[in-house]
C-alpha positions in Angstrom: 149.7 -127.0 -24.5 150.0 -130.1 -21.6 152.8 -132.4 -21.6 152.6 -135.0 -24.5 152.5 -137.8 -21.1 150.2 -136.1 -19.4 147.6 -136.2 -22.6 148.8 -139.8 -23.6 147.5 -140.5 -19.8 144.9 -138.5 -19.8 143.1 -140.0 -23.3 144.4 -143.5 -22.7 141.2 -144.7 -20.7 139.0 -143.7 -22.8 140.5 -144.8 -25.7 140.2 -148.6 -23.2 136.4 -147.7 -22.6 135.6 -147.1 -26.0 137.3 -149.8 -27.4 135.7 -152.0 -24.4 132.3 -150.7 -25.8 133.2 -151.7 -29.2 134.5 -155.0 -28.3 131.2 -156.0 -26.0 129.0 -154.5 -28.9 130.4 -156.7 -31.9 129.2 -159.3 -29.9 126.0 -160.8 -29.5 123.7 -161.1 -26.4 124.0 -164.2 -24.6 124.1 -163.3 -20.9 120.7 -162.3 -20.4 121.0 -159.6 -17.3 118.2 -159.6 -14.3 114.8 -158.7 -15.0 114.7 -155.5 -14.8 112.3 -153.5 -17.0 114.1 -151.5 -19.5 117.9 -152.7 -18.4 119.3 -152.3 -21.6 118.5 -148.6 -21.0 120.1 -148.9 -18.5 123.3 -150.1 -19.1 123.3 -147.5 -22.1 122.6 -144.9 -19.7 125.9 -146.4 -17.6 128.3 -147.3 -20.1 127.8 -144.1 -21.8 127.7 -141.6 -18.6 131.1 -143.7 -17.8 132.6 -142.2 -20.8 131.7 -138.8 -20.9 133.0 -138.5 -17.4 136.7 -140.1 -18.8 136.4 -138.1 -22.0 134.9 -134.9 -20.5 138.8 -135.7 -17.9 141.0 -136.4 -20.9 139.7 -132.7 -22.4 140.1 -131.1 -19.0 143.0 -131.8 -19.2 144.8 -131.7 -22.9 142.8 -128.2 -23.4 143.0 -124.8 -21.8 139.2 -123.7 -22.7 136.4 -123.5 -20.6 134.5 -125.6 -18.1 131.6 -125.3 -20.1 133.5 -126.1 -23.5 134.6 -129.2 -22.1 131.8 -130.2 -21.3 130.3 -129.8 -24.6 133.1 -131.1 -26.2 132.4 -134.3 -24.5 128.7 -134.5 -25.0 129.7 -134.1 -28.7 132.4 -136.5 -28.2 130.6 -139.4 -26.3 127.0 -139.4 -28.3 129.0 -139.2 -31.3 131.1 -142.6 -30.4 127.4 -143.6 -29.5 125.9 -143.3 -32.6 128.9 -145.0 -34.3 128.7 -147.6 -31.9 124.5 -147.9 -33.3 125.6 -148.1 -36.9 128.0 -150.6 -36.0 125.7 -153.0 -34.0 123.2 -152.9 -37.0 125.8 -154.8 -38.8 126.7 -158.1 -35.9 124.5 -160.6 -36.0 122.0 -160.7 -33.4 122.1 -157.2 -32.8 120.8 -154.2 -34.1 120.8 -150.1 -34.2 118.6 -148.5 -32.3 117.5 -144.6 -32.0 116.5 -145.3 -28.0 119.6 -147.0 -27.0 121.0 -144.2 -28.6 119.0 -141.9 -26.9 120.1 -143.4 -23.7 123.2 -143.2 -24.8 122.8 -138.9 -24.9 121.0 -139.3 -21.2 124.2 -141.2 -20.3 126.6 -138.6 -21.8 124.7 -135.6 -19.9 124.6 -136.6 -17.0 128.4 -138.3 -17.1 129.7 -134.3 -18.0 127.4 -132.9 -16.1 128.7 -135.4 -12.6 132.0 -134.2 -13.5 131.2 -130.3 -13.9 129.9 -130.4 -10.4 132.9 -132.8 -8.9 135.3 -130.1 -10.5 133.8 -126.8 -9.8 133.3 -128.3 -6.1 137.1 -129.5 -5.6 138.5 -126.3 -6.9 135.6 -124.0 -5.4 137.0 -125.5 -1.5 140.7 -124.7 -3.5 140.0 -121.2 -3.4 140.5 -121.6 -7.4 139.3 -119.9 -10.5 139.2 -121.5 -14.0 
């Protein structure tokens, strides 16, 4: 097991970012973004890609499990948060739940955890260490 302080420091950004997502999705959309086709899906992709990276980093720094397991759990956590957020938005005035948003969340999560995995492998390949 890793030291508690290290674990807390790894999870704080994840929890703060999840809180930011929840806060933003609790508000009606008031400021339109520049006109880009499917811009809301792009926002979801970037938002959940970032959460995927943060989750993978936190899980990897908290548990002694394989990188593959880290990436799988990070993906599940991130998509789970996206699903919960979509349900949440169904109860927010001027917002709605959207399966296409959840799909964009999942693609973003997949890209985020894949980027984390690739970065970690490259970093450790250069250092000559193994998992």
